[in-house]
N, C-alpha and C positions, 0 to 999 in steps of 0.2 A: 240550108235545110240539109238534113242527114237522116238516118235511121240508126236505132239502138235495139240490139236484140235482148229481149227478156221473155221468160216463160214460153220459149219456143216460137215467138212471133217477133216481127218487127213492127217497131212503132216509129213513124216519122216526127222528127223533133226539128225546132229552130231555137237557137240560142241567142240571147242579148246580155251583154254585161259582161264582167270579168269572171274568168272560169273558176277562180278560187274564193268567189264571193259566196255569202249564203244563198242558198237555193231557194227559188220560188217556182213550183211545177204548176202549170196551168194545163188543166184538163179540158180538152176540146168539147164542144156540146153540138155537133159530134167532131167537127174539124177543129184543128188549131186556130183558124182565122175567125172563129167566134171572138177570140181576144185580139183587140186591135193592135196594129203597130204601135200607134201612139201610147197606149197603155203599157205595154210591153217596155217601151223606151223609157217612160217615166218612171217606172219602177226600177228599172236597171240604173238609171240615173241616181237612184236612192242608195246605192250600193249594194244590189243585188244581182245575181246570176239568174235571169229569168229563162226559163225553157217552157214553151209551148207545145204541145203535142196532140196527134190526131189519135183518135180512139179507133179501135179493130174496125175494119170495113168503111175506113174513110181516109181521105188524102192518101198520104205515103205510107200508111200503116197496112199490115196484112190483111188482105181482102179474102173473103169465102164466099159464102152465099148469104146476102142480106136478107133473104126472105125465109131462111131457115138457119140462123146463127148457131153455130156449135160451140157457144161460149154462153157465160150468164152474167148478170150484173157484178156478182161476187168475183168473176174472172178479170173483169174490167177493174174493179177495185184491187185485184193483186197486181195488175199490171202497173197501176200507179205506184204501188209500193215498191215493186220491183225496179221500175225505171228510177226511181228517188234513190235506191240504193246503187243501182248502175251509174249514176251521175255523180256519186260520192258526196262528201262534205257534211256528213251526218244528216240529221233529221231535216226534212224540207218543209216549208209553208206550201201546202196544197190548196189550190184554188179550183173550183169547177164551177161552170155556168150551164144554166139549163139542165138538160139530162147528165151533163158533166157534173153538176152540182150532186145529182143522186150518187154517182160514182165517187165522189169525194166524200160523201158522208159515210158510206160503206167502207171505203177504204180507212178513214179514220177510225172507226169502230173495230175493223177487223185486223188492222195493222198499225196499233197506236205508236209502236216504237219508232216507225218510219216518218213520222210527221211532228212537227214543232207548233205548227199553227194551221188555222183553216179560215177559207174564204169561200163563201156559198153566195152565188149570184142568180137572181132570177130563177129559183127552183122550189121544190117542195120535197117532204119527207114521206112521201109515199110514191109507188111505182106508177108508171104511165097506166092511165085507165081511171076509173071512177075514183075520186078521192074519199076520205073519211067524211063523215057526215058533218064535222066541225070545220072542213076546210071549203074555201071557195073553190068551185070547178071553173073551167074555161068559160069566158064569157059567150054564151051560145050564139048571140048575134054575130059576132065577130067569126067563130068557127064555121057558121054557116056560110058566110061570104067567102072566107078561105077556101072551104072544100067544094063550093059551087062552082068554081072557076075549073075550066079545062086545063089539062096539063100541057106544058109547052111541048115543042119538038126538042127533045134532049139533045140533038145532034147540031143544033143552032144555039151558039153561045149567047148571041143577042137575044133570043127568044127567053131563053132561061133566066138571063139577067133582068129581062123586063118583068118576068112572072115573080121574081124575087122582089124587086122594087114594089110592085102592085101589092103583094103580101105584105111587105112592110108598112106600107100606107095604111093597109086595113088593121094592122095590129098596132099603129101608133108610132111606129119606129122611123127613121130616116130613109126614105127611099133612095136617095142618091147614094148613101153609104151601103146599102143593101145591094144595090146594083152592082157597085164595084166588087164588093166581097164575093157575090154569086159569080161573077165572071172570073175572079180569081180562083175559086173552088172548082169551077167547070174545068178550068186549065189543069187543075191537079187530078181530077178525076180520071180513073182509068176506064174509059169507054162511056158510050152514052146509052147503055141499056138502062131502062127505066128503074129498076131495083137498085143498081149502083148509083146512079144520079140522086135518087130518092134518099139513099142512105147517106150520101154526102151533102146534098143541099137542104133536105128537111129533117134527117135524123130518123126516117120512118123504120130503120132497123130495130130501135127500141120497143115498137109495138110488138114485135116478134120475140122478144128477149125474155128469158125466165129471170124475173126479179125477186123471186122468193128466196128466203122468208122474210117477212116484214122487218122493218129496222126502226120504225119511228119511235118504238117504245124504248129503244136502247139510247136515243141521244143523249140523256142525262149522264151516259158513261163517257162522253167526251170530255176531256180535262185539258185541253190545249186552247190557247186564245183563239176565239172565234170571231170573225166578221161575217154578217149577213146583210146583203147588199139587195135591194129590191126597188124596182120602179112603181111609183105610186100609180102609174098609168098603165100598168101591166094587164092587158086582157086575156093573156094565155096562162100564166100562173098569177092570178090576182094576189095583191099584196098581202092578204090575209095568210096565204102560205108562208110567206119570209116571215112574218110575225109570230107565226106558230113555231117555225124552226128556232128562232131567236130565244122564245120563251123557254124552249125545251132543252137547249144547250146551256149548261150553268156559264153564267158571266157572259155570255155572247153579246156583243154589240150590234144593233139593228141601225143600219144606214138606208133611210128611204131616200130615193132620188125622185123629187117632187115633180120634175118634169120629164120623166123618163117612163118608157114603157116596157117592152122585153128585153130590148138590147141597151147596153150602157152608151149613152149619147156621147159625142166627142166633147160637149162642153162640161161633162162630168168626168172626163178622164184624170184631172188633176185631183180632184176630190176623192175619188176612188183609190188611187195610187198612193196618197198620203194615208188614207185609211188603212190599206194594206201594209204599208211600210211601218206603222204603228204598231202592228202587233209583234214586230220584232223578226 
């Protein structure tokens, strides 16, 4: 892992594959560990250079005040474009997961010359908060269970990992995988202050972020090959959100993972990698 300086900030990155190969850039949701090692390795084995990176206020990237971020969603999109340029080798295949998928959509719209393909995983086409009337909202029973839990002791790695595992079970994801990822995120988080941990573990910095203006109505402007991946059992962003994104981006392919919830399960790694590689 290392950092790359763009737009006056440092972004934490990790690379897989040959440096001169076509670039696949994976925007974290919010940390780079939203993208599994296995998926990165499978894509790299397909002849790509894979670079996953931390969004601002997470991992190795520049941290400010997660409770009052001094940047917008469009700044995060500009970071993706600048990072693709700094890494060279022409336009990149940009992929975003969760809130990183929102970053990726706006980046493809605002900086079209920077990207040759787009993958959007487990995301939606409106900002955090109440969705449009035609889009399914978070499953309220699931959200109630998630937010009824007391927060862990952020200074205790094991407590944080257990909190993540229990949350994954509520969402329908693999608790064992979530526990391992949370422990790795904890190791990379600069301190145990609750706002910093929440930005890294739960991405709650996005609840404070300026995400205006809307971009959903601009989705038909995207003219690069696009893959939309969504879990059939996703309770956080129900699958109707992915279906809407795929309908509104011309020519987009929708890949629904029938046994998946919010995260990409290990069993789907090969299918997702093959679909991403097929975009070119």
